VEXZADREN-214475 format. One record per residue (C-alpha): residue number from 1; residue in one letter; x, y, z. Coordinates in steps of 0.001 Angstrom, whole numbers. Each point is the difference from the previous one (the first is absolute). Example, Ala and Ser with C-alpha at 12.3 -4.5 7.8 and 13.67 -1.06 7.14 Angstrom:
<atoms>
(atom 1; 'A'; (12300; -4500; 7800))
(atom 2; 'S'; (1370; 3440; -660))
</atoms>
This chain:
<atoms>
(atom 1; 'M'; (7004; 24334; 23052))
(atom 2; 'S'; (-2515; -2713; 879))
(atom 3; 'D'; (807; -3131; 1969))
(atom 4; 'S'; (1279; -3009; -1906))
(atom 5; 'S'; (-562; -3668; 782))
(atom 6; 'R'; (3274; 91; 1923))
(atom 7; 'D'; (-1475; 2622; 2331))
(atom 8; 'T'; (-3567; -1068; 762))
(atom 9; 'A'; (-2610; -2590; -931))
(atom 10; 'A'; (-2195; 2843; -1315))
(atom 11; 'G'; (2880; 1015; -2254))
(atom 12; 'A'; (-94; -3507; -1454))
(atom 13; 'G'; (-3700; 416; -757))
(atom 14; 'W'; (-1390; -2156; 2805))
(atom 15; 'G'; (-3001; 1056; 2040))
(atom 16; 'D'; (-3313; 1645; -774))
(atom 17; 'A'; (1315; 2676; -2344))
(atom 18; 'E'; (-1831; 2037; -2625))
(atom 19; 'R'; (83; -1594; -3434))
(atom 20; 'G'; (1701; 1963; -2753))
(atom 21; 'V'; (-1475; 1767; -3006))
(atom 22; 'Y'; (1596; -2567; -2334))
(atom 23; 'R'; (-3364; -1844; 65))
(atom 24; 'H'; (-1482; 2738; -2190))
(atom 25; 'L'; (2671; -596; -2643))
(atom 26; 'V'; (-635; -3726; -439))
(atom 27; 'P'; (-2081; -936; -3068))
(atom 28; 'E'; (-3527; -1221; 688))
(atom 29; 'R'; (750; -3397; -1495))
(atom 30; 'V'; (3330; -1430; 1091))
(atom 31; 'E'; (1495; -3290; -1124))
(atom 32; 'K'; (763; -2035; 3116))
(atom 33; 'I'; (3245; -1816; -723))
(atom 34; 'S'; (344; -3310; 1807))
(atom 35; 'W'; (2942; -2253; -704))
(atom 36; 'L'; (-2154; -2936; 1065))
(atom 37; 'N'; (-2131; 497; -3108))
(atom 38; 'P'; (823; -2813; -2486))
(atom 39; 'R'; (-955; 2194; -2960))
(atom 40; 'L'; (2456; 2694; 1071))
(atom 41; 'L'; (2762; -2507; 688))
(atom 42; 'W'; (-478; -1491; -3450))
(atom 43; 'A'; (192; 3449; -1627))
(atom 44; 'A'; (3270; 673; 1888))
(atom 45; 'R'; (1626; -3259; -1082))
(atom 46; 'N'; (2750; 1410; -2228))
(atom 47; 'G'; (2566; 277; 2779))
(atom 48; 'V'; (-369; -3683; 788))
(atom 49; 'L'; (131; -924; -3689))
(atom 50; 'A'; (3169; 2049; -472))
(atom 51; 'S'; (1697; -1812; 2876))
(atom 52; 'W'; (-1021; -3404; -1404))
(atom 53; 'F'; (416; 424; -3757))
(atom 54; 'G'; (2454; 2875; -386))
(atom 55; 'D'; (-366; 3748; 437))
(atom 56; 'P'; (-755; 1955; -3207))
(atom 57; 'T'; (198; 3366; 1750))
(atom 58; 'G'; (3493; 866; -1261))
(atom 59; 'S'; (-817; -446; -3680))
(atom 60; 'T'; (-3314; 1864; 369))
(atom 61; 'R'; (1733; 2829; 1819))
(atom 62; 'D'; (2611; 248; -2758))
(atom 63; 'R'; (-2801; 396; -2538))
(atom 64; 'W'; (-1623; 2749; 2048))
(atom 65; 'V'; (3337; 1798; 360))
(atom 66; 'A'; (699; -289; -3743))
(atom 67; 'Q'; (-3444; 1379; -794))
(atom 68; 'R'; (549; 2982; 2290))
(atom 69; 'A'; (3449; 662; -1504))
(atom 70; 'A'; (-1514; 14; -3498))
(atom 71; 'A'; (-2558; 2525; 1242))
(atom 72; 'G'; (2786; 2358; 1098))
(atom 73; 'A'; (584; -890; 3658))
(atom 74; 'P'; (3534; 901; 1138))
(atom 75; 'A'; (2468; -2826; -574))
(atom 76; 'D'; (1405; 295; 3526))
(atom 77; 'K'; (-3557; -74; 1472))
(atom 78; 'V'; (739; 3042; 2176))
(atom 79; 'I'; (-2731; 2516; 830))
(atom 80; 'R'; (1699; 3374; 411))
(atom 81; 'R'; (-1971; 2345; 2223))
(atom 82; 'D'; (740; 3610; 931))
(atom 83; 'D'; (-553; -335; 3755))
(atom 84; 'P'; (2117; 2267; 2221))
(atom 85; 'D'; (2694; -1303; 2325))
(atom 86; 'R'; (-2577; -99; 2790))
(atom 87; 'F'; (-3235; -1802; -785))
(atom 88; 'S'; (-2266; -2749; 1344))
(atom 89; 'F'; (-1744; -3029; -1434))
(atom 90; 'M'; (-2358; -2728; 1184))
(atom 91; 'V'; (168; -3792; -150))
(atom 92; 'L'; (-2926; -2422; 164))
(atom 93; 'G'; (176; -3753; -360))
(atom 94; 'D'; (-2560; -2684; -904))
(atom 95; 'T'; (-2923; 2345; -329))
(atom 96; 'G'; (-2666; -1286; -2298))
(atom 97; 'E'; (-2669; -2104; 1704))
(atom 98; 'G'; (-2547; 2796; -387))
(atom 99; 'D'; (-1713; -542; 3357))
(atom 100; 'E'; (-144; 1846; 3320))
(atom 101; 'P'; (3612; -665; 1090))
(atom 102; 'Q'; (1318; 1574; -3229))
(atom 103; 'Y'; (-2249; 3053; 274))
(atom 104; 'A'; (853; 374; 3691))
(atom 105; 'V'; (3525; 949; -1086))
(atom 106; 'V'; (-1157; 2813; -2283))
(atom 107; 'P'; (-863; 2875; 2417))
(atom 108; 'G'; (3287; -219; 1871))
(atom 109; 'F'; (1958; -537; -3210))
(atom 110; 'L'; (-1485; 3198; -1446))
(atom 111; 'T'; (653; 1937; 3209))
(atom 112; 'V'; (3644; -1032; 284))
(atom 113; 'G'; (653; 38; -3748))
(atom 114; 'Q'; (-1631; 3265; -1000))
(atom 115; 'D'; (3303; 1791; -673))
(atom 116; 'T'; (1970; -2929; -1441))
(atom 117; 'A'; (1424; -140; -3527))
(atom 118; 'F'; (-1191; -3494; -950))
(atom 119; 'A'; (-901; -3429; 1368))
(atom 120; 'V'; (1190; -3528; -733))
(atom 121; 'I'; (-2023; -3206; 360))
(atom 122; 'A'; (2249; -2935; 861))
(atom 123; 'S'; (-1652; -3235; -1180))
(atom 124; 'D'; (-3540; -1242; -693))
(atom 125; 'V'; (-1828; 3071; -1216))
(atom 126; 'I'; (-3082; -2102; -748))
(atom 127; 'Y'; (-1370; -3168; 1607))
(atom 128; 'P'; (-855; -2722; -742))
(atom 129; 'V'; (1394; -338; -3565))
(atom 130; 'G'; (833; 3510; -1212))
(atom 131; 'S'; (-3083; 427; -2205))
(atom 132; 'A'; (-375; 3290; -1865))
(atom 133; 'D'; (-3597; 612; 1106))
(atom 134; 'D'; (1058; -263; 3649))
(atom 135; 'Y'; (2118; 3167; -304))
(atom 136; 'D'; (-3132; 2141; 352))
(atom 137; 'T'; (-778; -777; 3646))
(atom 138; 'K'; (3449; -1255; 1048))
(atom 139; 'F'; (2275; 2727; -1384))
(atom 140; 'F'; (-1615; 3003; -1686))
(atom 141; 'R'; (-2825; 500; 2499))
(atom 142; 'P'; (1945; -313; 3294))
(atom 143; 'Y'; (2864; 2251; -1162))
(atom 144; 'R'; (-1970; 2463; -2106))
(atom 145; 'D'; (723; 2858; 2436))
(atom 146; 'Y'; (3740; -634; 231))
(atom 147; 'P'; (1295; 2934; -2080))
(atom 148; 'A'; (3334; -1415; -1186))
(atom 149; 'P'; (1130; -2861; -2302))
(atom 150; 'I'; (-58; -3618; 1179))
(atom 151; 'Y'; (2619; -2449; -1299))
(atom 152; 'A'; (-50; -3740; 668))
(atom 153; 'V'; (1915; -3257; -137))
(atom 154; 'P'; (-2194; -3038; -653))
(atom 155; 'G'; (-508; -2863; 2404))
(atom 156; 'N'; (-802; -3601; -775))
(atom 157; 'H'; (-3758; 727; -40))
(atom 158; 'D'; (494; 2654; -2679))
(atom 159; 'W'; (1638; -2703; -2138))
(atom 160; 'Y'; (-2876; -2494; 238))
(atom 161; 'E'; (-1477; 1401; -3220))
(atom 162; 'G'; (3299; 632; -1785))
(atom 163; 'L'; (505; 3587; 1298))
(atom 164; 'G'; (-2139; 1460; -2778))
(atom 165; 'A'; (-2176; 2157; 2271))
(atom 166; 'F'; (3016; 1263; 1957))
(atom 167; 'M'; (1720; 1036; -3238))
(atom 168; 'R'; (-3105; 1848; -1211))
(atom 169; 'V'; (-322; 1983; 3220))
(atom 170; 'F'; (3631; 807; 812))
(atom 171; 'C'; (1773; -230; -3364))
(atom 172; 'D'; (-1754; 2452; -2303))
(atom 173; 'D'; (-2912; -2271; -925))
(atom 174; 'A'; (2269; -2690; -1456))
(atom 175; 'P'; (-1959; -2101; -2530))
(atom 176; 'P'; (-414; -3760; 481))
(atom 177; 'L'; (2877; -2225; -1038))
(atom 178; 'P'; (-545; -2027; -3163))
(atom 179; 'P'; (-674; -3672; 809))
(atom 180; 'E'; (2959; -2345; 29))
(atom 181; 'P'; (-6; -3218; -2029))
(atom 182; 'A'; (-1648; -2796; 1950))
(atom 183; 'P'; (2503; -2520; 1406))
(atom 184; 'R'; (-129; -3482; -1439))
(atom 185; 'P'; (-1239; -2919; 2108))
(atom 186; 'P'; (805; -1857; 2155))
(atom 187; 'G'; (2695; 2034; 1768))
(atom 188; 'R'; (-128; 2013; 3211))
(atom 189; 'A'; (-528; 3280; -1873))
(atom 190; 'W'; (-3026; -1479; -1818))
(atom 191; 'L'; (-1541; -1230; 3242))
(atom 192; 'R'; (623; 3360; 1670))
(atom 193; 'S'; (-1590; 1802; -2944))
(atom 194; 'L'; (-2997; -2311; 124))
(atom 195; 'L'; (-686; 826; 3666))
(atom 196; 'W'; (1116; 3643; -7))
(atom 197; 'H'; (-2414; 2661; 1274))
(atom 198; 'R'; (-577; 2854; -2483))
(atom 199; 'P'; (-2033; 3212; 109))
(atom 200; 'R'; (-3706; -431; -576))
(atom 201; 'P'; (-1349; 1297; -3322))
(atom 202; 'G'; (-797; 3697; 142))
(atom 203; 'D'; (2020; 693; 3153))
(atom 204; 'G'; (944; 3673; 116))
(atom 205; 'R'; (-3056; 1509; -1655))
(atom 206; 'R'; (-563; 2198; 3043))
(atom 207; 'L'; (3631; 1043; 316))
(atom 208; 'D'; (-227; 3238; -1992))
(atom 209; 'A'; (-2929; 1203; 2112))
(atom 210; 'A'; (1880; -932; 3172))
(atom 211; 'R'; (3030; 2070; -1053))
(atom 212; 'A'; (-2091; 3176; 233))
(atom 213; 'Q'; (302; -217; 3787))
(atom 214; 'R'; (3749; 720; -232))
(atom 215; 'S'; (160; 2048; -3186))
(atom 216; 'A'; (1657; 3244; 1138))
(atom 217; 'P'; (3339; 675; -1757))
(atom 218; 'A'; (1796; 120; 3377))
(atom 219; 'Q'; (-1216; -3541; 767))
(atom 220; 'R'; (1334; -1517; -3206))
(atom 221; 'A'; (2790; -2567; 393))
(atom 222; 'V'; (1562; -1799; -2958))
(atom 223; 'Q'; (2654; -2600; 717))
(atom 224; 'P'; (2176; -1775; -2582))
(atom 225; 'G'; (-1036; -3524; 999))
(atom 226; 'P'; (-584; -2287; 2963))
(atom 227; 'Y'; (3483; 827; 1322))
(atom 228; 'W'; (1486; 3461; 50))
(atom 229; 'A'; (2123; 2569; 1821))
(atom 230; 'I'; (-1019; 3485; 1132))
(atom 231; 'D'; (2577; 2763; 336))
(atom 232; 'A'; (-1529; 2391; 2520))
(atom 233; 'G'; (1970; 2668; 1827))
(atom 234; 'P'; (3195; -1509; 1429))
(atom 235; 'V'; (-1111; -3664; -173))
(atom 236; 'R'; (-732; -2722; -2527))
(atom 237; 'I'; (-2985; -2264; 784))
(atom 238; 'V'; (276; -3383; -1720))
(atom 239; 'G'; (-3143; -2105; -477))
(atom 240; 'I'; (317; -3665; -989))
(atom 241; 'D'; (-2586; -2517; -1160))
(atom 242; 'T'; (337; -3407; 1687))
(atom 243; 'G'; (-2795; -1582; -2035))
(atom 244; 'L'; (-1949; -3068; 1014))
(atom 245; 'L'; (2682; -1815; 2003))
(atom 246; 'G'; (1998; 2769; 1669))
(atom 247; 'T'; (3094; -119; -2236))
(atom 248; 'L'; (1642; 2124; -2692))
(atom 249; 'D'; (548; -1032; -3606))
(atom 250; 'A'; (3467; 412; -1541))
(atom 251; 'A'; (-858; 3117; -2040))
(atom 252; 'Q'; (-1407; 1840; 3002))
(atom 253; 'G'; (2963; -1116; 2099))
(atom 254; 'A'; (2415; 1493; -2549))
(atom 255; 'W'; (-1993; 3237; -7))
(atom 256; 'L'; (16; 109; 3816))
(atom 257; 'R'; (3768; -334; 82))
(atom 258; 'E'; (377; 2769; -2567))
(atom 259; 'V'; (-2462; 2448; 1558))
(atom 260; 'S'; (1550; -598; 3442))
(atom 261; 'R'; (3372; 1366; -1158))
(atom 262; 'D'; (-1321; 3548; 111))
(atom 263; 'P'; (1832; 1778; 2851))
(atom 264; 'R'; (-2966; 1521; 1802))
(atom 265; 'P'; (-1555; -1659; 3118))
(atom 266; 'K'; (-2683; -2551; -808))
(atom 267; 'I'; (-3222; -1451; 1360))
(atom 268; 'L'; (-1219; -3373; -1260))
(atom 269; 'V'; (-3722; -736; -357))
(atom 270; 'T'; (-878; -3640; -630))
(atom 271; 'G'; (-3015; -2269; 44))
(atom 272; 'S'; (1912; -2603; 2051))
(atom 273; 'P'; (1680; 1177; 3231))
(atom 274; 'L'; (3620; -1009; 585))
(atom 275; 'Y'; (-435; -421; 3773))
(atom 276; 'V'; (-3340; -1148; 1371))
(atom 277; 'D'; (-1313; -1999; 2975))
(atom 278; 'G'; (3486; -312; 1451))
(atom 279; 'E'; (1421; -1550; -3183))
(atom 280; 'H'; (2254; 1124; -2845))
(atom 281; 'H'; (-1345; -357; -3557))
(atom 282; 'P'; (2695; 1445; -2277))
(atom 283; 'C'; (-2054; -389; -3254))
(atom 284; 'A'; (1746; -2095; -2621))
(atom 285; 'I'; (847; 1363; -3437))
(atom 286; 'E'; (-184; -2314; -2993))
(atom 287; 'G'; (3524; -910; -1071))
(atom 288; 'G'; (1573; 625; 3416))
(atom 289; 'G'; (197; 2479; 2834))
(atom 290; 'T'; (-2692; 1581; 2129))
(atom 291; 'V'; (-1693; 3348; 373))
(atom 292; 'D'; (1373; 354; 3513))
(atom 293; 'E'; (3567; -400; -1233))
(atom 294; 'I'; (-584; 3014; -2227))
(atom 295; 'V'; (-1645; 1947; 2824))
(atom 296; 'R'; (2829; -737; 2443))
(atom 297; 'D'; (2804; 953; -2406))
(atom 298; 'P'; (1465; 3243; 1425))
(atom 299; 'A'; (650; 1286; -3514))
(atom 300; 'H'; (-3757; 116; -597))
(atom 301; 'H'; (-811; 2148; 3058))
(atom 302; 'Y'; (-3370; -1510; 950))
(atom 303; 'V'; (-1278; 1204; 3372))
(atom 304; 'L'; (-3492; -1516; 132))
(atom 305; 'A'; (-1904; -2958; -1502))
(atom 306; 'I'; (-3816; 0; 218))
(atom 307; 'G'; (-2051; -3074; -908))
(atom 308; 'G'; (-3695; -807; -120))
(atom 309; 'D'; (-1747; -3398; -266))
(atom 310; 'I'; (-266; -602; 3780))
(atom 311; 'H'; (-2914; 1991; 1409))
(atom 312; 'N'; (1521; 1702; 3005))
(atom 313; 'Y'; (2977; 2212; 908))
(atom 314; 'Q'; (3438; -1251; 1013))
(atom 315; 'R'; (3425; 1655; 167))
(atom 316; 'Y'; (3455; -1591; 233))
(atom 317; 'P'; (3042; 2309; 405))
(atom 318; 'V'; (2767; -2246; -1345))
(atom 319; 'R'; (3539; 1095; 814))
(atom 320; 'L'; (2414; -1054; -2729))
(atom 321; 'A'; (3612; -1056; 338))
(atom 322; 'D'; (1220; 3369; -1333))
(atom 323; 'G'; (-1818; 1866; 2785))
(atom 324; 'R'; (-2992; 1210; -1998))
(atom 325; 'T'; (-3564; -658; 1177))
(atom 326; 'L'; (-2581; -965; -2608))
(atom 327; 'Q'; (-3652; 336; 928))
(atom 328; 'Y'; (-2174; -2866; -1294))
(atom 329; 'V'; (-3722; 745; 251))
(atom 330; 'V'; (-3188; -1979; -623))
(atom 331; 'A'; (-2828; 2385; -905))
(atom 332; 'G'; (-2977; -2070; -1123))
(atom 333; 'G'; (-2688; 1396; 2282))
(atom 334; 'G'; (-1717; 2192; -2588))
(atom 335; 'G'; (-3368; -1715; -92))
(atom 336; 'A'; (78; -3777; -366))
(atom 337; 'F'; (-803; -2324; 2913))
(atom 338; 'T'; (2443; 172; 2905))
(atom 339; 'H'; (2771; -2565; 115))
(atom 340; 'A'; (799; -1092; 3531))
(atom 341; 'T'; (3042; 1341; 1810))
(atom 342; 'H'; (-499; -2208; 3075))
(atom 343; 'T'; (1301; -2980; -2010))
(atom 344; 'I'; (3388; 1723; -439))
(atom 345; 'P'; (2496; -1745; 2316))
(atom 346; 'R'; (2442; 1877; 2176))
(atom 347; 'V'; (2099; 1866; -2567))
(atom 348; 'D'; (3649; -918; -424))
(atom 349; 'V'; (1071; 472; -3628))
(atom 350; 'A'; (2994; 1760; -1577))
(atom 351; 'G'; (921; 1497; 3369))
(atom 352; 'V'; (-3479; 1474; 492))
(atom 353; 'G'; (-1550; -936; 3331))
(atom 354; 'E'; (-3248; 752; 1774))
(atom 355; 'D'; (1265; 3349; 1275))
(atom 356; 'D'; (569; 1189; -3581))
(atom 357; 'F'; (-3025; -1601; -1691))
(atom 358; 'R'; (-3256; 1909; -476))
(atom 359; 'C'; (-3381; -1218; -1182))
(atom 360; 'Y'; (-3593; 1187; -292))
(atom 361; 'P'; (-2371; -1237; 1211))
(atom 362; 'L'; (1802; -871; 3214))
(atom 363; 'R'; (92; -3755; 539))
(atom 364; 'G'; (-2378; 185; 2963))
(atom 365; 'D'; (-2527; 2026; -2006))
(atom 366; 'S'; (331; -2460; -2882))
(atom 367; 'L'; (-706; -2925; 2336))
(atom 368; 'A'; (-3042; 1752; 1497))
(atom 369; 'F'; (-1243; 871; -3510))
(atom 370; 'Y'; (224; -3597; -1182))
(atom 371; 'S'; (-1480; -1408; 3212))
(atom 372; 'R'; (-3094; 2154; -485))
(atom 373; 'L'; (-219; -994; -3633))
(atom 374; 'Y'; (78; -3727; 723))
(atom 375; 'G'; (-2118; 364; 3110))
(atom 376; 'R'; (-2756; 1282; -2292))
(atom 377; 'R'; (613; -2577; -2708))
(atom 378; 'L'; (58; -2945; 2379))
(atom 379; 'H'; (-2847; 1328; 2185))
(atom 380; 'L'; (2329; -197; 2999))
(atom 381; 'R'; (308; 3678; 830))
(atom 382; 'R'; (101; -339; 3772))
(atom 383; 'F'; (2756; -2600; -109))
(atom 384; 'F'; (2013; 1079; -3024))
(atom 385; 'T'; (-14; 3793; 195))
(atom 386; 'L'; (3006; 1627; 1669))
(atom 387; 'T'; (102; 3616; 1085))
(atom 388; 'E'; (2757; 2179; -1350))
(atom 389; 'D'; (1645; -104; 3444))
(atom 390; 'E'; (-131; -3800; 112))
(atom 391; 'G'; (1486; -131; -3503))
(atom 392; 'A'; (2901; 2241; 996))
(atom 393; 'A'; (641; -1956; 3196))
(atom 394; 'V'; (51; -3460; -1557))
(atom 395; 'I'; (2216; 1143; -2898))
(atom 396; 'A'; (2463; 1527; 2453))
(atom 397; 'R'; (70; -3256; 1968))
(atom 398; 'R'; (403; -2244; -3057))
(atom 399; 'L'; (2731; 2073; -1656))
(atom 400; 'G'; (1753; 1123; 3142))
(atom 401; 'V'; (-211; 3684; -946))
(atom 402; 'E'; (-1259; 3193; 1558))
(atom 403; 'P'; (-3335; 981; -1601))
(atom 404; 'A'; (63; 3214; -2028))
(atom 405; 'R'; (-3193; 1054; 1809))
(atom 406; 'A'; (-236; -1262; 3553))
(atom 407; 'P'; (-3159; -1981; 862))
(atom 408; 'A'; (-2345; 1408; 2606))
(atom 409; 'P'; (926; -826; 3611))
(atom 410; 'G'; (-1391; -3333; 1092))
(atom 411; 'T'; (0; -1567; -3459))
(atom 412; 'R'; (752; -3706; 418))
(atom 413; 'V'; (1334; -2637; -2364))
(atom 414; 'T'; (-2256; -3003; 592))
(atom 415; 'W'; (-237; -3467; -1496))
(atom 416; 'R'; (-2782; 1309; -2253))
(atom 417; 'T'; (2021; 2900; -1407))
(atom 418; 'R'; (2999; -2298; -533))
(atom 419; 'L'; (-2182; -2561; -1795))
(atom 420; 'V'; (-1617; 2588; -2277))
(atom 421; 'A'; (3419; 1481; -815))
(atom 422; 'S'; (1294; -3463; -878))
(atom 423; 'L'; (-3008; -791; -2199))
(atom 424; 'L'; (481; 3284; -1842))
(atom 425; 'G'; (3696; -648; -615))
(atom 426; 'A'; (1507; 2672; 2245))
(atom 427; 'G'; (3771; 26; -450))
(atom 428; 'R'; (2294; -1900; 2361))
(atom 429; 'R'; (3359; 935; 1401))
(atom 430; 'P'; (2821; -1448; -2153))
(atom 431; 'D'; (1384; -1931; 2976))
(atom 432; 'R'; (-3251; -1920; 502))
(atom 433; 'R'; (-885; -2730; -2430))
(atom 434; 'A'; (-3648; -640; -772))
(atom 435; 'R'; (-1337; -3512; 510))
(atom 436; 'F'; (-1516; 203; -3446))
(atom 437; 'R'; (311; 2602; -2715))
(atom 438; 'L'; (-2701; 1229; -2361))
(atom 439; 'P'; (340; 2359; -2987))
(atom 440; 'V'; (-1846; 2608; 2024))
(atom 441; 'R'; (447; 2874; -2415))
(atom 442; 'K'; (-1608; -1952; -2856))
(atom 443; 'I'; (-2792; -1309; 2225))
(atom 444; 'Y'; (-961; 3212; 1746))
(atom 445; 'T'; (649; 2624; -2660))
(atom 446; 'Q'; (-650; -1817; -3260))
(atom 447; 'L'; (-2384; -2916; 451))
(atom 448; 'F'; (-2076; 1819; 2633))
(atom 449; 'S'; (390; 3513; -1361))
(atom 450; 'P'; (-1832; 2600; 2081))
(atom 451; 'G'; (-523; 2124; -3091))
(atom 452; 'S'; (-3722; -714; -83))
(atom 453; 'A'; (-552; 429; 3750))
(atom 454; 'T'; (1623; 3279; 1098))
(atom 455; 'Y'; (-2815; 2477; -534))
(atom 456; 'S'; (498; 2093; 3125))
(atom 457; 'P'; (2980; 1768; 1620))
(atom 458; 'P'; (2718; -381; 970))
(atom 459; 'F'; (1270; -989; -3450))
(atom 460; 'F'; (3751; 493; 732))
(atom 461; 'K'; (761; 1485; -3433))
(atom 462; 'C'; (2961; 2269; -685))
(atom 463; 'F'; (1813; 2164; -2543))
(atom 464; 'L'; (3381; 1735; -235))
(atom 465; 'R'; (1078; 3591; -427))
(atom 466; 'L'; (3615; 648; -996))
(atom 467; 'D'; (1469; 3496; 349))
(atom 468; 'V'; (3134; 398; -2113))
(atom 469; 'S'; (2768; 2539; 421))
(atom 470; 'P'; (3607; 73; -1244))
(atom 471; 'E'; (1085; -1232; 3431))
(atom 472; 'A'; (-2537; -2700; 908))
(atom 473; 'V'; (-3279; -1778; -609))
(atom 474; 'R'; (-2486; 13; 2850))
(atom 475; 'L'; (-2346; -2988; -182))
(atom 476; 'R'; (-3233; -51; 1986))
(atom 477; 'C'; (-2487; -2842; 192))
(atom 478; 'H'; (-3501; 1355; 668))
(atom 479; 'A'; (-2867; -2138; 1269))
(atom 480; 'A'; (-3540; -191; -1343))
(atom 481; 'T'; (-2344; -1793; 2394))
(atom 482; 'G'; (-3355; 1059; -1440))
(atom 483; 'N'; (-801; 2120; 3061))
(atom 484; 'R'; (-625; 3732; -306))
(atom 485; 'A'; (2789; 981; 2377))
(atom 486; 'Q'; (2637; -1665; -2145))
(atom 487; 'E'; (-1507; 1475; -3185))
(atom 488; 'L'; (309; 3555; 1315))
(atom 489; 'D'; (3546; -474; 1295))
(atom 490; 'P'; (1560; -3227; -1338))
(atom 491; 'P'; (2360; -1226; 2734))
(atom 492; 'V'; (3650; -691; -755))
(atom 493; 'E'; (694; -3668; 752))
(atom 494; 'D'; (3661; 124; -989))
(atom 495; 'E'; (2480; 2660; -1053))
(atom 496; 'V'; (3605; -169; -1114))
(atom 497; 'L'; (2441; 2546; -1408))
(atom 498; 'I'; (2180; -1510; -2731))
(atom 499; 'P'; (3191; 1941; -818))
(atom 500; 'L'; (860; 549; -3656))
(atom 501; 'V'; (3515; 1324; 539))
</atoms>
């Protein structure tokens, strides 16, 4: 097994390594997504409009679900497979930017996933707005050689055009919904409708041709709607759709409660993680209650909750009052730009501390990655760029923790490294108050997205393989750096064995 980022800097992808073969998979013409582009931001405005003028996602989802039921989808929305008691499946999150970081995941994903029964995409299949014509280069082309079905739960970006393209691809070519009556002025619904982004005329004309790239019968996956359950071997996998704003509507909440009563062990897949960046986000359900209350209920026998949306890997083993341990995982490193981990403060949430917490990329590697990015952007490379060893050392000093990978002997924490870490929002120890506080996550990973700047390794992408048996689920997080060494033998960045009995 090859070195991981916890073992060596080369295992993290640093150094003068051979580039991977993923470059030969990337289309000749690639859309460069930059979240600083005003045109793109305007196209992706529906999330903001929903938060200001009311979220129509629930009613639209109900119409999609009703349409699928009329077409013969099972009323309980359960996909019943004939997998044996021992099988494996893959999980990818936040995949569809269609550029080099997404394609860098593909060789390792195919290597590790060649014998798996199916794959699941957790959130944001297509960026920026879920358009049907983007499925060619951002879904069908990269995964054309994966031999098994791929299921998905939508993310907020898949909802920016009303989920129509997602439903066509994953839900048996569902036809467009009939238009709703236009709301009357001058209310909030009328204003929202006036400003709402909709698919461009003719979107999806190339979709049928794109499907040919994953047309084998063994690759076919038909799901009953945007939320579903899969009965596979000894487990039930439950996928929920958290829409534009990361919540559940009342109808989906009622279904989740009902489908969770099944006695078999369960794995939740959601577009919005329940634990992330050292915080608990239980996910509200319209009408009362939360998703996490359902997941924690011992009668429902959940053992694992996997969420996308945040573009890195994190794991929180939460020990409950009844003695059970629930594993909460963030798995959004499937291709979109890398969200920082160095901004995560010292972890202390729900009894999970730094010794229990895992993340990828390591905080020091994340800090070095961002320092190089902004060193280039600001034309201050000599001052701003930190080595991977300097990143690890300054993070260890600021958080008061032992680094997962020890810096090289002689690495010093200087005023320069401390200043750069501060400017890039590196997390502080909880017992030290900052003189001023900035919304660092929004500044560094949204406003100044590195999505249009990371064209060379290491990319710090990742994917999951889950091996299921009647006794346990073994979860492995594999890295994809974009270097050839990690393509040939994708390193394991984290591994945990989750008992089912």
